[in-house]
Biotite code that builds the C-alpha atoms (Angstrom):
import biotite.structure as struc

atoms = struc.array([
    struc.Atom([-24.611, 28.226, 8.858], chain_id="A", res_id=1, res_name="MET", atom_name="CA", element="C"),
    struc.Atom([-23.942, 26.154, 11.981], chain_id="A", res_id=2, res_name="THR", atom_name="CA", element="C"),
    struc.Atom([-24.433, 27.953, 15.290], chain_id="A", res_id=3, res_name="ALA", atom_name="CA", element="C"),
    struc.Atom([-22.730, 27.073, 18.546], chain_id="A", res_id=4, res_name="LEU", atom_name="CA", element="C"),
    struc.Atom([-24.576, 27.850, 21.772], chain_id="A", res_id=5, res_name="HIS", atom_name="CA", element="C"),
    struc.Atom([-22.077, 28.207, 24.596], chain_id="A", res_id=6, res_name="LEU", atom_name="CA", element="C"),
    struc.Atom([-23.087, 27.529, 28.186], chain_id="A", res_id=7, res_name="ALA", atom_name="CA", element="C"),
    struc.Atom([-22.832, 31.145, 29.311], chain_id="A", res_id=8, res_name="ASP", atom_name="CA", element="C"),
    struc.Atom([-21.199, 34.521, 28.701], chain_id="A", res_id=9, res_name="GLU", atom_name="CA", element="C"),
    struc.Atom([-18.108, 33.496, 30.662], chain_id="A", res_id=10, res_name="GLY", atom_name="CA", element="C"),
    struc.Atom([-17.446, 30.540, 28.363], chain_id="A", res_id=11, res_name="GLU", atom_name="CA", element="C"),
    struc.Atom([-17.790, 32.836, 25.357], chain_id="A", res_id=12, res_name="ALA", atom_name="CA", element="C"),
    struc.Atom([-15.410, 35.396, 26.864], chain_id="A", res_id=13, res_name="ALA", atom_name="CA", element="C"),
    struc.Atom([-12.784, 32.761, 27.663], chain_id="A", res_id=14, res_name="ASP", atom_name="CA", element="C"),
    struc.Atom([-12.984, 31.340, 24.150], chain_id="A", res_id=15, res_name="LEU", atom_name="CA", element="C"),
    struc.Atom([-12.683, 34.838, 22.681], chain_id="A", res_id=16, res_name="ALA", atom_name="CA", element="C"),
    struc.Atom([-9.579, 35.517, 24.791], chain_id="A", res_id=17, res_name="ALA", atom_name="CA", element="C"),
    struc.Atom([-7.969, 32.283, 23.617], chain_id="A", res_id=18, res_name="PHE", atom_name="CA", element="C"),
    struc.Atom([-8.650, 33.052, 19.957], chain_id="A", res_id=19, res_name="LEU", atom_name="CA", element="C"),
    struc.Atom([-7.345, 36.608, 20.362], chain_id="A", res_id=20, res_name="ALA", atom_name="CA", element="C"),
    struc.Atom([-4.071, 35.314, 21.795], chain_id="A", res_id=21, res_name="ARG", atom_name="CA", element="C"),
    struc.Atom([-3.619, 32.884, 18.913], chain_id="A", res_id=22, res_name="LEU", atom_name="CA", element="C"),
    struc.Atom([-4.238, 35.695, 16.426], chain_id="A", res_id=23, res_name="ILE", atom_name="CA", element="C"),
    struc.Atom([-1.716, 37.880, 18.277], chain_id="A", res_id=24, res_name="HIS", atom_name="CA", element="C"),
    struc.Atom([0.974, 35.369, 17.302], chain_id="A", res_id=25, res_name="TYR", atom_name="CA", element="C"),
    struc.Atom([-0.406, 34.605, 13.838], chain_id="A", res_id=26, res_name="ASP", atom_name="CA", element="C"),
    struc.Atom([-2.988, 36.829, 12.167], chain_id="A", res_id=27, res_name="ARG", atom_name="CA", element="C"),
    struc.Atom([-3.809, 33.994, 9.756], chain_id="A", res_id=28, res_name="ALA", atom_name="CA", element="C"),
    struc.Atom([-4.198, 31.407, 12.527], chain_id="A", res_id=29, res_name="ALA", atom_name="CA", element="C"),
    struc.Atom([-6.468, 28.438, 11.959], chain_id="A", res_id=30, res_name="ALA", atom_name="CA", element="C"),
    struc.Atom([-8.153, 26.345, 14.623], chain_id="A", res_id=31, res_name="VAL", atom_name="CA", element="C"),
    struc.Atom([-9.608, 22.874, 14.511], chain_id="A", res_id=32, res_name="ARG", atom_name="CA", element="C"),
    struc.Atom([-13.010, 22.532, 16.168], chain_id="A", res_id=33, res_name="LEU", atom_name="CA", element="C"),
    struc.Atom([-14.387, 19.291, 17.530], chain_id="A", res_id=34, res_name="GLN", atom_name="CA", element="C"),
    struc.Atom([-17.778, 19.240, 19.233], chain_id="A", res_id=35, res_name="ALA", atom_name="CA", element="C"),
    struc.Atom([-19.521, 16.201, 20.654], chain_id="A", res_id=36, res_name="THR", atom_name="CA", element="C"),
    struc.Atom([-22.367, 16.404, 23.101], chain_id="A", res_id=37, res_name="GLY", atom_name="CA", element="C"),
    struc.Atom([-21.946, 19.482, 25.285], chain_id="A", res_id=38, res_name="THR", atom_name="CA", element="C"),
    struc.Atom([-18.173, 19.838, 24.866], chain_id="A", res_id=39, res_name="THR", atom_name="CA", element="C"),
    struc.Atom([-16.393, 21.965, 22.283], chain_id="A", res_id=40, res_name="LEU", atom_name="CA", element="C"),
    struc.Atom([-12.638, 21.453, 21.892], chain_id="A", res_id=41, res_name="ALA", atom_name="CA", element="C"),
    struc.Atom([-10.606, 24.094, 20.069], chain_id="A", res_id=42, res_name="VAL", atom_name="CA", element="C"),
    struc.Atom([-7.061, 23.242, 18.905], chain_id="A", res_id=43, res_name="PHE", atom_name="CA", element="C"),
    struc.Atom([-4.505, 25.828, 17.808], chain_id="A", res_id=44, res_name="GLY", atom_name="CA", element="C"),
    struc.Atom([-0.765, 26.066, 17.231], chain_id="A", res_id=45, res_name="ARG", atom_name="CA", element="C"),
    struc.Atom([0.914, 29.337, 18.176], chain_id="A", res_id=46, res_name="PRO", atom_name="CA", element="C"),
    struc.Atom([4.020, 29.824, 16.014], chain_id="A", res_id=47, res_name="PRO", atom_name="CA", element="C"),
    struc.Atom([7.521, 29.328, 17.452], chain_id="A", res_id=48, res_name="SER", atom_name="CA", element="C"),
    struc.Atom([6.359, 27.409, 20.537], chain_id="A", res_id=49, res_name="PHE", atom_name="CA", element="C"),
    struc.Atom([6.088, 24.054, 18.708], chain_id="A", res_id=50, res_name="GLU", atom_name="CA", element="C"),
    struc.Atom([3.121, 22.949, 20.821], chain_id="A", res_id=51, res_name="VAL", atom_name="CA", element="C"),
    struc.Atom([-0.581, 22.378, 20.390], chain_id="A", res_id=52, res_name="LEU", atom_name="CA", element="C"),
    struc.Atom([-2.843, 24.554, 22.506], chain_id="A", res_id=53, res_name="ALA", atom_name="CA", element="C"),
    struc.Atom([-6.214, 23.144, 23.518], chain_id="A", res_id=54, res_name="ILE", atom_name="CA", element="C"),
    struc.Atom([-9.158, 25.092, 24.938], chain_id="A", res_id=55, res_name="ARG", atom_name="CA", element="C"),
    struc.Atom([-12.443, 23.424, 25.760], chain_id="A", res_id=56, res_name="THR", atom_name="CA", element="C"),
    struc.Atom([-15.763, 25.149, 26.288], chain_id="A", res_id=57, res_name="ALA", atom_name="CA", element="C"),
    struc.Atom([-19.092, 23.967, 27.613], chain_id="A", res_id=58, res_name="ARG", atom_name="CA", element="C"),
    struc.Atom([-22.052, 24.101, 25.276], chain_id="A", res_id=59, res_name="LEU", atom_name="CA", element="C"),
    struc.Atom([-25.541, 24.979, 26.492], chain_id="A", res_id=60, res_name="ALA", atom_name="CA", element="C"),
    struc.Atom([-26.996, 21.898, 24.849], chain_id="A", res_id=61, res_name="LYS", atom_name="CA", element="C"),
    struc.Atom([-25.657, 18.839, 23.030], chain_id="A", res_id=62, res_name="PRO", atom_name="CA", element="C"),
    struc.Atom([-24.248, 19.768, 19.641], chain_id="A", res_id=63, res_name="TYR", atom_name="CA", element="C"),
    struc.Atom([-26.569, 18.970, 16.781], chain_id="A", res_id=64, res_name="GLU", atom_name="CA", element="C"),
    struc.Atom([-26.666, 20.159, 13.188], chain_id="A", res_id=65, res_name="ASP", atom_name="CA", element="C"),
    struc.Atom([-29.474, 18.412, 11.396], chain_id="A", res_id=66, res_name="GLY", atom_name="CA", element="C"),
    struc.Atom([-28.688, 14.710, 11.552], chain_id="A", res_id=67, res_name="LEU", atom_name="CA", element="C"),
    struc.Atom([-25.015, 15.321, 12.299], chain_id="A", res_id=68, res_name="ASP", atom_name="CA", element="C"),
    struc.Atom([-24.339, 14.918, 16.027], chain_id="A", res_id=69, res_name="LEU", atom_name="CA", element="C"),
    struc.Atom([-20.670, 15.892, 15.939], chain_id="A", res_id=70, res_name="SER", atom_name="CA", element="C"),
    struc.Atom([-18.556, 18.687, 14.514], chain_id="A", res_id=71, res_name="LEU", atom_name="CA", element="C"),
    struc.Atom([-15.003, 18.355, 13.231], chain_id="A", res_id=72, res_name="ASP", atom_name="CA", element="C"),
    struc.Atom([-13.766, 21.189, 11.038], chain_id="A", res_id=73, res_name="VAL", atom_name="CA", element="C"),
    struc.Atom([-10.760, 23.493, 10.619], chain_id="A", res_id=74, res_name="THR", atom_name="CA", element="C"),
    struc.Atom([-11.650, 27.186, 10.334], chain_id="A", res_id=75, res_name="VAL", atom_name="CA", element="C"),
    struc.Atom([-10.106, 30.651, 10.480], chain_id="A", res_id=76, res_name="SER", atom_name="CA", element="C"),
    struc.Atom([-9.506, 31.723, 14.083], chain_id="A", res_id=77, res_name="ALA", atom_name="CA", element="C"),
    struc.Atom([-10.159, 35.342, 13.110], chain_id="A", res_id=78, res_name="GLY", atom_name="CA", element="C"),
    struc.Atom([-13.494, 34.574, 11.472], chain_id="A", res_id=79, res_name="GLU", atom_name="CA", element="C"),
    struc.Atom([-14.583, 32.491, 14.450], chain_id="A", res_id=80, res_name="LEU", atom_name="CA", element="C"),
    struc.Atom([-13.626, 35.319, 16.804], chain_id="A", res_id=81, res_name="LEU", atom_name="CA", element="C"),
    struc.Atom([-15.590, 37.828, 14.721], chain_id="A", res_id=82, res_name="GLU", atom_name="CA", element="C"),
    struc.Atom([-18.671, 35.624, 14.891], chain_id="A", res_id=83, res_name="SER", atom_name="CA", element="C"),
    struc.Atom([-18.607, 35.333, 18.689], chain_id="A", res_id=84, res_name="LEU", atom_name="CA", element="C"),
    struc.Atom([-21.416, 37.176, 20.447], chain_id="A", res_id=85, res_name="ASP", atom_name="CA", element="C"),
    struc.Atom([-20.308, 37.177, 24.068], chain_id="A", res_id=86, res_name="GLU", atom_name="CA", element="C"),
    struc.Atom([-23.526, 38.543, 25.668], chain_id="A", res_id=87, res_name="PRO", atom_name="CA", element="C"),
    struc.Atom([-25.596, 35.998, 23.728], chain_id="A", res_id=88, res_name="ALA", atom_name="CA", element="C"),
    struc.Atom([-22.972, 33.255, 24.244], chain_id="A", res_id=89, res_name="ALA", atom_name="CA", element="C"),
    struc.Atom([-23.213, 32.164, 20.616], chain_id="A", res_id=90, res_name="THR", atom_name="CA", element="C"),
    struc.Atom([-20.835, 31.740, 17.701], chain_id="A", res_id=91, res_name="ALA", atom_name="CA", element="C"),
    struc.Atom([-21.203, 30.855, 14.053], chain_id="A", res_id=92, res_name="THR", atom_name="CA", element="C"),
    struc.Atom([-18.938, 28.189, 12.620], chain_id="A", res_id=93, res_name="VAL", atom_name="CA", element="C"),
    struc.Atom([-17.110, 29.775, 9.636], chain_id="A", res_id=94, res_name="PRO", atom_name="CA", element="C"),
    struc.Atom([-16.544, 28.024, 6.326], chain_id="A", res_id=95, res_name="ALA", atom_name="CA", element="C"),
    struc.Atom([-13.898, 25.317, 6.442], chain_id="A", res_id=96, res_name="ALA", atom_name="CA", element="C"),
    struc.Atom([-10.358, 26.157, 5.359], chain_id="A", res_id=97, res_name="VAL", atom_name="CA", element="C"),
    struc.Atom([-7.539, 23.988, 4.125], chain_id="A", res_id=98, res_name="THR", atom_name="CA", element="C"),
    struc.Atom([-5.944, 23.061, 7.400], chain_id="A", res_id=99, res_name="GLY", atom_name="CA", element="C"),
    struc.Atom([-2.233, 23.388, 8.148], chain_id="A", res_id=100, res_name="PRO", atom_name="CA", element="C"),
    struc.Atom([-0.321, 20.106, 8.611], chain_id="A", res_id=101, res_name="PRO", atom_name="CA", element="C"),
    struc.Atom([-0.623, 20.128, 12.404], chain_id="A", res_id=102, res_name="TRP", atom_name="CA", element="C"),
    struc.Atom([-4.429, 20.074, 12.200], chain_id="A", res_id=103, res_name="ALA", atom_name="CA", element="C"),
    struc.Atom([-4.328, 16.526, 10.863], chain_id="A", res_id=104, res_name="GLY", atom_name="CA", element="C"),
    struc.Atom([-2.323, 15.157, 13.785], chain_id="A", res_id=105, res_name="VAL", atom_name="CA", element="C"),
    struc.Atom([-3.889, 15.601, 17.220], chain_id="A", res_id=106, res_name="LEU", atom_name="CA", element="C"),
    struc.Atom([-3.099, 14.108, 20.614], chain_id="A", res_id=107, res_name="PRO", atom_name="CA", element="C"),
    struc.Atom([-5.048, 10.953, 21.474], chain_id="A", res_id=108, res_name="PRO", atom_name="CA", element="C"),
    struc.Atom([-8.450, 11.419, 23.091], chain_id="A", res_id=109, res_name="ARG", atom_name="CA", element="C"),
    struc.Atom([-7.874, 8.867, 25.826], chain_id="A", res_id=110, res_name="GLY", atom_name="CA", element="C"),
    struc.Atom([-5.244, 6.853, 27.608], chain_id="A", res_id=111, res_name="GLY", atom_name="CA", element="C"),
    struc.Atom([-3.844, 9.798, 29.579], chain_id="A", res_id=112, res_name="TRP", atom_name="CA", element="C"),
    struc.Atom([-2.084, 8.995, 32.821], chain_id="A", res_id=113, res_name="ARG", atom_name="CA", element="C"),
    struc.Atom([-0.514, 11.273, 35.465], chain_id="A", res_id=114, res_name="PRO", atom_name="CA", element="C"),
    struc.Atom([3.209, 12.021, 35.306], chain_id="A", res_id=115, res_name="GLU", atom_name="CA", element="C"),
    struc.Atom([5.139, 12.884, 38.489], chain_id="A", res_id=116, res_name="PRO", atom_name="CA", element="C"),
    struc.Atom([7.653, 15.650, 39.097], chain_id="A", res_id=117, res_name="GLY", atom_name="CA", element="C"),
    struc.Atom([5.716, 18.747, 38.027], chain_id="A", res_id=118, res_name="LEU", atom_name="CA", element="C"),
    struc.Atom([6.278, 21.743, 40.359], chain_id="A", res_id=119, res_name="PRO", atom_name="CA", element="C"),
    struc.Atom([3.402, 23.808, 41.726], chain_id="A", res_id=120, res_name="ALA", atom_name="CA", element="C"),
    struc.Atom([1.895, 26.644, 39.681], chain_id="A", res_id=121, res_name="LEU", atom_name="CA", element="C"),
    struc.Atom([3.928, 29.448, 41.293], chain_id="A", res_id=122, res_name="ASP", atom_name="CA", element="C"),
    struc.Atom([7.165, 27.527, 40.793], chain_id="A", res_id=123, res_name="ALA", atom_name="CA", element="C"),
    struc.Atom([6.400, 26.916, 37.118], chain_id="A", res_id=124, res_name="VAL", atom_name="CA", element="C"),
    struc.Atom([5.593, 30.600, 36.595], chain_id="A", res_id=125, res_name="ARG", atom_name="CA", element="C"),
    struc.Atom([8.846, 31.563, 38.319], chain_id="A", res_id=126, res_name="THR", atom_name="CA", element="C"),
    struc.Atom([10.821, 29.130, 36.170], chain_id="A", res_id=127, res_name="ALA", atom_name="CA", element="C"),
    struc.Atom([9.314, 30.531, 32.984], chain_id="A", res_id=128, res_name="VAL", atom_name="CA", element="C"),
    struc.Atom([10.090, 34.110, 34.037], chain_id="A", res_id=129, res_name="ALA", atom_name="CA", element="C"),
    struc.Atom([13.694, 33.153, 34.828], chain_id="A", res_id=130, res_name="ALA", atom_name="CA", element="C"),
    struc.Atom([14.212, 31.466, 31.464], chain_id="A", res_id=131, res_name="VAL", atom_name="CA", element="C"),
    struc.Atom([12.684, 34.393, 29.562], chain_id="A", res_id=132, res_name="VAL", atom_name="CA", element="C"),
    struc.Atom([15.009, 36.771, 31.420], chain_id="A", res_id=133, res_name="ALA", atom_name="CA", element="C"),
    struc.Atom([18.011, 34.559, 30.654], chain_id="A", res_id=134, res_name="GLU", atom_name="CA", element="C"),
    struc.Atom([17.129, 34.404, 26.964], chain_id="A", res_id=135, res_name="PHE", atom_name="CA", element="C"),
    struc.Atom([16.900, 38.206, 26.751], chain_id="A", res_id=136, res_name="ARG", atom_name="CA", element="C"),
    struc.Atom([20.130, 38.636, 28.717], chain_id="A", res_id=137, res_name="SER", atom_name="CA", element="C"),
    struc.Atom([22.060, 36.277, 26.473], chain_id="A", res_id=138, res_name="ARG", atom_name="CA", element="C"),
    struc.Atom([20.737, 38.029, 23.368], chain_id="A", res_id=139, res_name="MET", atom_name="CA", element="C"),
    struc.Atom([21.841, 41.385, 24.788], chain_id="A", res_id=140, res_name="ASP", atom_name="CA", element="C"),
    struc.Atom([25.320, 39.990, 25.407], chain_id="A", res_id=141, res_name="GLU", atom_name="CA", element="C"),
    struc.Atom([25.791, 39.229, 21.727], chain_id="A", res_id=142, res_name="LEU", atom_name="CA", element="C"),
    struc.Atom([27.669, 41.768, 19.646], chain_id="A", res_id=143, res_name="ALA", atom_name="CA", element="C"),
    struc.Atom([25.454, 43.344, 16.959], chain_id="A", res_id=144, res_name="PRO", atom_name="CA", element="C"),
    struc.Atom([27.227, 41.427, 14.218], chain_id="A", res_id=145, res_name="GLU", atom_name="CA", element="C"),
    struc.Atom([26.727, 38.202, 16.199], chain_id="A", res_id=146, res_name="GLY", atom_name="CA", element="C"),
    struc.Atom([22.949, 38.477, 16.481], chain_id="A", res_id=147, res_name="ARG", atom_name="CA", element="C"),
    struc.Atom([22.305, 36.154, 13.592], chain_id="A", res_id=148, res_name="THR", atom_name="CA", element="C"),
    struc.Atom([19.325, 33.868, 13.236], chain_id="A", res_id=149, res_name="ARG", atom_name="CA", element="C"),
    struc.Atom([21.620, 30.885, 13.724], chain_id="A", res_id=150, res_name="ALA", atom_name="CA", element="C"),
    struc.Atom([22.959, 32.303, 17.000], chain_id="A", res_id=151, res_name="ALA", atom_name="CA", element="C"),
    struc.Atom([19.492, 33.089, 18.328], chain_id="A", res_id=152, res_name="LEU", atom_name="CA", element="C"),
    struc.Atom([18.226, 29.656, 17.328], chain_id="A", res_id=153, res_name="ASP", atom_name="CA", element="C"),
    struc.Atom([21.158, 28.013, 19.112], chain_id="A", res_id=154, res_name="ARG", atom_name="CA", element="C"),
    struc.Atom([20.428, 29.888, 22.333], chain_id="A", res_id=155, res_name="ILE", atom_name="CA", element="C"),
    struc.Atom([16.725, 29.183, 21.964], chain_id="A", res_id=156, res_name="GLY", atom_name="CA", element="C"),
    struc.Atom([17.216, 25.444, 21.485], chain_id="A", res_id=157, res_name="ARG", atom_name="CA", element="C"),
    struc.Atom([19.437, 25.258, 24.543], chain_id="A", res_id=158, res_name="GLU", atom_name="CA", element="C"),
    struc.Atom([17.131, 27.239, 26.805], chain_id="A", res_id=159, res_name="ILE", atom_name="CA", element="C"),
    struc.Atom([13.652, 26.204, 25.714], chain_id="A", res_id=160, res_name="TRP", atom_name="CA", element="C"),
    struc.Atom([14.419, 22.484, 25.624], chain_id="A", res_id=161, res_name="SER", atom_name="CA", element="C"),
    struc.Atom([15.267, 22.373, 29.330], chain_id="A", res_id=162, res_name="ARG", atom_name="CA", element="C"),
    struc.Atom([12.906, 20.229, 31.406], chain_id="A", res_id=163, res_name="PRO", atom_name="CA", element="C"),
    struc.Atom([10.402, 21.650, 33.867], chain_id="A", res_id=164, res_name="VAL", atom_name="CA", element="C"),
    struc.Atom([11.135, 20.299, 37.334], chain_id="A", res_id=165, res_name="GLY", atom_name="CA", element="C"),
    struc.Atom([11.674, 16.553, 37.410], chain_id="A", res_id=166, res_name="ASP", atom_name="CA", element="C"),
    struc.Atom([9.706, 15.932, 34.218], chain_id="A", res_id=167, res_name="THR", atom_name="CA", element="C"),
    struc.Atom([10.441, 15.588, 30.515], chain_id="A", res_id=168, res_name="SER", atom_name="CA", element="C"),
    struc.Atom([8.184, 18.551, 29.690], chain_id="A", res_id=169, res_name="LEU", atom_name="CA", element="C"),
    struc.Atom([10.258, 21.217, 27.873], chain_id="A", res_id=170, res_name="PRO", atom_name="CA", element="C"),
    struc.Atom([10.100, 24.681, 29.357], chain_id="A", res_id=171, res_name="VAL", atom_name="CA", element="C"),
    struc.Atom([8.868, 26.027, 25.997], chain_id="A", res_id=172, res_name="ARG", atom_name="CA", element="C"),
    struc.Atom([5.571, 24.227, 26.683], chain_id="A", res_id=173, res_name="ALA", atom_name="CA", element="C"),
    struc.Atom([5.207, 26.009, 30.008], chain_id="A", res_id=174, res_name="ALA", atom_name="CA", element="C"),
    struc.Atom([6.164, 29.295, 28.313], chain_id="A", res_id=175, res_name="HIS", atom_name="CA", element="C"),
    struc.Atom([3.439, 28.700, 25.726], chain_id="A", res_id=176, res_name="ALA", atom_name="CA", element="C"),
    struc.Atom([0.911, 28.041, 28.482], chain_id="A", res_id=177, res_name="ALA", atom_name="CA", element="C"),
    struc.Atom([1.944, 31.266, 30.202], chain_id="A", res_id=178, res_name="GLN", atom_name="CA", element="C"),
    struc.Atom([1.741, 33.283, 26.976], chain_id="A", res_id=179, res_name="SER", atom_name="CA", element="C"),
    struc.Atom([-1.738, 31.919, 26.231], chain_id="A", res_id=180, res_name="LEU", atom_name="CA", element="C"),
    struc.Atom([-3.047, 32.883, 29.663], chain_id="A", res_id=181, res_name="GLY", atom_name="CA", element="C"),
    struc.Atom([-3.271, 29.334, 30.997], chain_id="A", res_id=182, res_name="PHE", atom_name="CA", element="C"),
    struc.Atom([-0.896, 29.799, 33.942], chain_id="A", res_id=183, res_name="LEU", atom_name="CA", element="C"),
    struc.Atom([-2.955, 32.156, 36.040], chain_id="A", res_id=184, res_name="ARG", atom_name="CA", element="C"),
    struc.Atom([-4.475, 31.613, 39.491], chain_id="A", res_id=185, res_name="PRO", atom_name="CA", element="C"),
    struc.Atom([-7.741, 29.699, 39.415], chain_id="A", res_id=186, res_name="THR", atom_name="CA", element="C"),
    struc.Atom([-10.981, 31.605, 39.848], chain_id="A", res_id=187, res_name="ARG", atom_name="CA", element="C"),
    struc.Atom([-13.170, 28.603, 40.432], chain_id="A", res_id=188, res_name="GLY", atom_name="CA", element="C"),
    struc.Atom([-14.625, 26.099, 38.021], chain_id="A", res_id=189, res_name="ALA", atom_name="CA", element="C"),
    struc.Atom([-13.606, 26.550, 34.392], chain_id="A", res_id=190, res_name="ALA", atom_name="CA", element="C"),
    struc.Atom([-13.491, 24.600, 31.186], chain_id="A", res_id=191, res_name="SER", atom_name="CA", element="C"),
    struc.Atom([-10.815, 21.911, 30.928], chain_id="A", res_id=192, res_name="ASP", atom_name="CA", element="C"),
    struc.Atom([-10.475, 22.088, 34.724], chain_id="A", res_id=193, res_name="ALA", atom_name="CA", element="C"),
    struc.Atom([-9.430, 19.295, 37.036], chain_id="A", res_id=194, res_name="PRO", atom_name="CA", element="C"),
    struc.Atom([-11.620, 18.420, 39.976], chain_id="A", res_id=195, res_name="ALA", atom_name="CA", element="C"),
    struc.Atom([-12.135, 21.401, 42.342], chain_id="A", res_id=196, res_name="PRO", atom_name="CA", element="C"),
    struc.Atom([-10.008, 19.711, 45.020], chain_id="A", res_id=197, res_name="ASP", atom_name="CA", element="C"),
    struc.Atom([-7.296, 18.720, 42.542], chain_id="A", res_id=198, res_name="GLY", atom_name="CA", element="C"),
    struc.Atom([-4.053, 20.523, 41.668], chain_id="A", res_id=199, res_name="PRO", atom_name="CA", element="C"),
    struc.Atom([-4.063, 23.671, 39.553], chain_id="A", res_id=200, res_name="ALA", atom_name="CA", element="C"),
    struc.Atom([-1.602, 22.005, 37.177], chain_id="A", res_id=201, res_name="LEU", atom_name="CA", element="C"),
    struc.Atom([-1.372, 18.416, 36.028], chain_id="A", res_id=202, res_name="ARG", atom_name="CA", element="C"),
    struc.Atom([1.098, 16.743, 33.706], chain_id="A", res_id=203, res_name="LEU", atom_name="CA", element="C"),
    struc.Atom([-0.318, 13.808, 31.763], chain_id="A", res_id=204, res_name="LEU", atom_name="CA", element="C"),
    struc.Atom([1.137, 11.454, 29.178], chain_id="A", res_id=205, res_name="SER", atom_name="CA", element="C"),
    struc.Atom([-0.268, 9.232, 26.470], chain_id="A", res_id=206, res_name="SER", atom_name="CA", element="C"),
    struc.Atom([2.143, 7.461, 24.142], chain_id="A", res_id=207, res_name="GLY", atom_name="CA", element="C"),
    struc.Atom([4.467, 10.015, 22.594], chain_id="A", res_id=208, res_name="ALA", atom_name="CA", element="C"),
    struc.Atom([2.507, 12.974, 23.958], chain_id="A", res_id=209, res_name="TRP", atom_name="CA", element="C"),
    struc.Atom([2.798, 15.079, 27.094], chain_id="A", res_id=210, res_name="LEU", atom_name="CA", element="C"),
    struc.Atom([-0.048, 17.359, 28.131], chain_id="A", res_id=211, res_name="ARG", atom_name="CA", element="C"),
    struc.Atom([0.202, 20.211, 30.613], chain_id="A", res_id=212, res_name="LEU", atom_name="CA", element="C"),
    struc.Atom([-3.356, 20.658, 31.848], chain_id="A", res_id=213, res_name="ARG", atom_name="CA", element="C"),
    struc.Atom([-4.579, 23.759, 33.672], chain_id="A", res_id=214, res_name="THR", atom_name="CA", element="C"),
    struc.Atom([-8.039, 25.058, 34.606], chain_id="A", res_id=215, res_name="PRO", atom_name="CA", element="C"),
    struc.Atom([-7.876, 27.410, 31.599], chain_id="A", res_id=216, res_name="TYR", atom_name="CA", element="C"),
    struc.Atom([-6.593, 25.138, 28.856], chain_id="A", res_id=217, res_name="GLY", atom_name="CA", element="C"),
    struc.Atom([-3.929, 22.626, 27.941], chain_id="A", res_id=218, res_name="SER", atom_name="CA", element="C"),
    struc.Atom([-0.676, 22.530, 26.015], chain_id="A", res_id=219, res_name="VAL", atom_name="CA", element="C"),
    struc.Atom([0.360, 19.276, 24.340], chain_id="A", res_id=220, res_name="ALA", atom_name="CA", element="C"),
    struc.Atom([3.811, 18.466, 22.995], chain_id="A", res_id=221, res_name="VAL", atom_name="CA", element="C"),
    struc.Atom([5.510, 15.456, 21.444], chain_id="A", res_id=222, res_name="ARG", atom_name="CA", element="C"),
    struc.Atom([8.208, 13.899, 23.587], chain_id="A", res_id=223, res_name="ARG", atom_name="CA", element="C"),
    struc.Atom([11.635, 13.930, 21.979], chain_id="A", res_id=224, res_name="ALA", atom_name="CA", element="C"),
    struc.Atom([12.955, 10.656, 20.626], chain_id="A", res_id=225, res_name="GLY", atom_name="CA", element="C"),
    struc.Atom([9.648, 8.789, 20.442], chain_id="A", res_id=226, res_name="LEU", atom_name="CA", element="C"),
    struc.Atom([9.067, 9.140, 16.725], chain_id="A", res_id=227, res_name="GLY", atom_name="CA", element="C"),
    struc.Atom([5.497, 9.020, 15.445], chain_id="A", res_id=228, res_name="ALA", atom_name="CA", element="C"),
    struc.Atom([4.024, 6.685, 18.054], chain_id="A", res_id=229, res_name="LEU", atom_name="CA", element="C"),
    struc.Atom([0.377, 6.907, 19.067], chain_id="A", res_id=230, res_name="ASP", atom_name="CA", element="C"),
    struc.Atom([-0.500, 9.676, 16.672], chain_id="A", res_id=231, res_name="VAL", atom_name="CA", element="C"),
    struc.Atom([-4.197, 10.354, 16.349], chain_id="A", res_id=232, res_name="SER", atom_name="CA", element="C"),
    struc.Atom([-5.022, 11.392, 12.782], chain_id="A", res_id=233, res_name="VAL", atom_name="CA", element="C"),
    struc.Atom([-8.612, 12.547, 12.454], chain_id="A", res_id=234, res_name="ARG", atom_name="CA", element="C"),
])
């Protein structure tokens, strides 16, 4: 079986936390792994948020499995989590599974450019908290007989599609980042981090995709109305 050697115990712990959060939302969650050189990218899709979550981790040495110098496989998130040995900073790649539809359509690897208008970290966290509180308040205002799935979906579409700041990023993407532990104060260098002197949050775009990048991971979402442009199928 293929072994992954992570750079250190901290990388292993961060990856384990990410996988645990995905499993919290979907016990049968799958993740797509891509490893090239010393970088491991892990893609997941927490249900209901309609986003792709991306966590990268540093490997201790360039990935190599026999003559294969890259890894690209969809596996069970639970099995990968069970195989993680945090003190040893290693993991075993589980057997491949039949991937869900999202696993075949990933954001492009390159061509990302900065997008203006994104508020600072504290402001984004405050906005998410306010929207969550509003959603709960509006649900509570509904009469018991009015709390239908259609009514909840209508409120959800209205609230979670609102833009963050002066951007086209829907607030549901920021909520997903918060729920996955990506919107927390930086503690220094981390995987998927911008330069140390850069902002804690960055909004990037490439074709039809928007990517909210933080020091702890990224959330990518398709922009409304752009169809299937610049899709990367791998």
